N, C-alpha and C positions, 0 to 999 in steps of 0.2 A: 135257331130259326123256325125250327118245328113247332116250337111253344107259340110263335107270333102268329104263324099262318101255314097251310096245308096247300094253299094255292101256289103253286109254281110260277103263275103269270105275275103275282105280285113280287115274287122275289125277283126275277129276271127283270120287270121294271125297275125295283130298285137299285139291283146291280148297275143295269145300265144307265141310270140317272146319277147316282151318288157314288159309286165306286170308283177309286183313283186306282187301285190295285188288282183288281180284276176285271175281266171282260166275257160278255157271254156270245155264244155263235149265233149266227143268222137265226138259226132254227129255235134259240133258246132251251136247247136241252145239254150245253156242255159250258162249264166254267173253266177258265184257265187264269194264271196270274199273267200281269202284264210285263214284269220283269223277270228276270230268273232269280231263284232265291240266292242269298248272299253265300260265298264260300266259307265252310265252316272249316276253321282250323284245328285239325285232327281232334284229338283227345286232349283231355287236361294232363295225362300222364306224359305226352310227348312234349308239354311246355313246362314241366315241372323238373326241377333239380333237387336233390338232397344233399345238404352240406352238414359236414361235423367238424368241430375244432376251427370255429370262426378264430382268425388270427387275435383279436383283440377283447377283452371281456368288456369293453363299452360298445362293441359291435352287436352283443349279443341281445339286441332290443329289436324289434320290428324297423325302427326307422335307421338303426346301423346297419343291418344286414341289407336294406333295401339300398343304401347307399354304396355297400360293397358291391353288390349285384348289379347295380344299374350300370356298370361299366360294359358290361355283355349286352343289354338290350334294356327296354320298357319292362320293368316289374309291376305285374298286376297284382299280386298279393304274397305276402309273407305269414308263416305260421311257423312259432317256436315250439317244438314238442318235448316237454320235460318228461322224464322217465315214469311211467307208471299211468300215463295219460292216456285217454282215447285215441284209437288210430283207425283210420280208413282200411278198407280191403288192401288196396294199392300198397299203401306202406307196411302192413302185415305182410304180403307177400314179399316185398323189398327188404323186410328185415328177418324173413325168413332164409332167404339168399346172401344176407350180410350177417349172419349171427354175431359176428365178432364185435358189432357197432350197437348193440342192443342197449347198453347201459350208457350210452353217450346220448348227449342233448341233439336231438335232430333240427335242423332246419329246413323247412319246405319253402322253396321259391317258385313261383310260377310267373312265368313270362307271359306276354300277350302273344309271342311268335315262338314257334317250336324251334326256329333258327337261332334265337337267342340264347335258348335252353340249351341247345348244343354247343353255340359257343362258350357259354359258361362251363359246360361240362368238360369241353377241349382245352381250353385255357386258364382255369382257375385252380386247377388241381396243382398243390405244390406239396412241400417235405410237410407243413403245418396242416393245412386245411384240403380236405378230401371233400369232392364233389362228384356226387353219382346220378344218373339219369335214371327216371323210374321208367322211360321206355325201353331201356336197354335191360329189362329182366327176362333172362330165358327163360323158355318153356321146360318145365324139369325133367321131362323126357330126353329131349334134345341136349340139355345141360349135361346130363348123366352120360350120354353117349359120346359128346366130344370131348369131355374132361376126364374120362378116365383112360388111364395110360396102357392099359391092355388091349384098346381098341384101335383097330388101324383103318 
């Protein structure tokens, strides 16, 4: 906007005449939204689960994984991580906490809602398939305090 004009009267006039989402006060000194910002559904980690040992070899495709996990809610995204591939920081933290599954094929499933991820975490764990929630990664300091048997 500064490259178009330095005259605030022109900006105020344009906003009052053309904007459907912004409004200017009577003095022309303040701008605000007409509607509130939409609510943001937490972070991606609260909507993502990590699965290992998908029951059937046929389901280790994005389409197969999506069909298995869609029973818990609407799946937004699926990624299958093979050993040695590039991983994000949140997955790296997850693998640090769960070093026993480093050599497994990891399946990341991101839901549209965090409630769906929570439902998958609670309901889809069984003797074959293990489902972990990325949002339940304990902070290292607290993890050591609460898991050490010599602490009370």
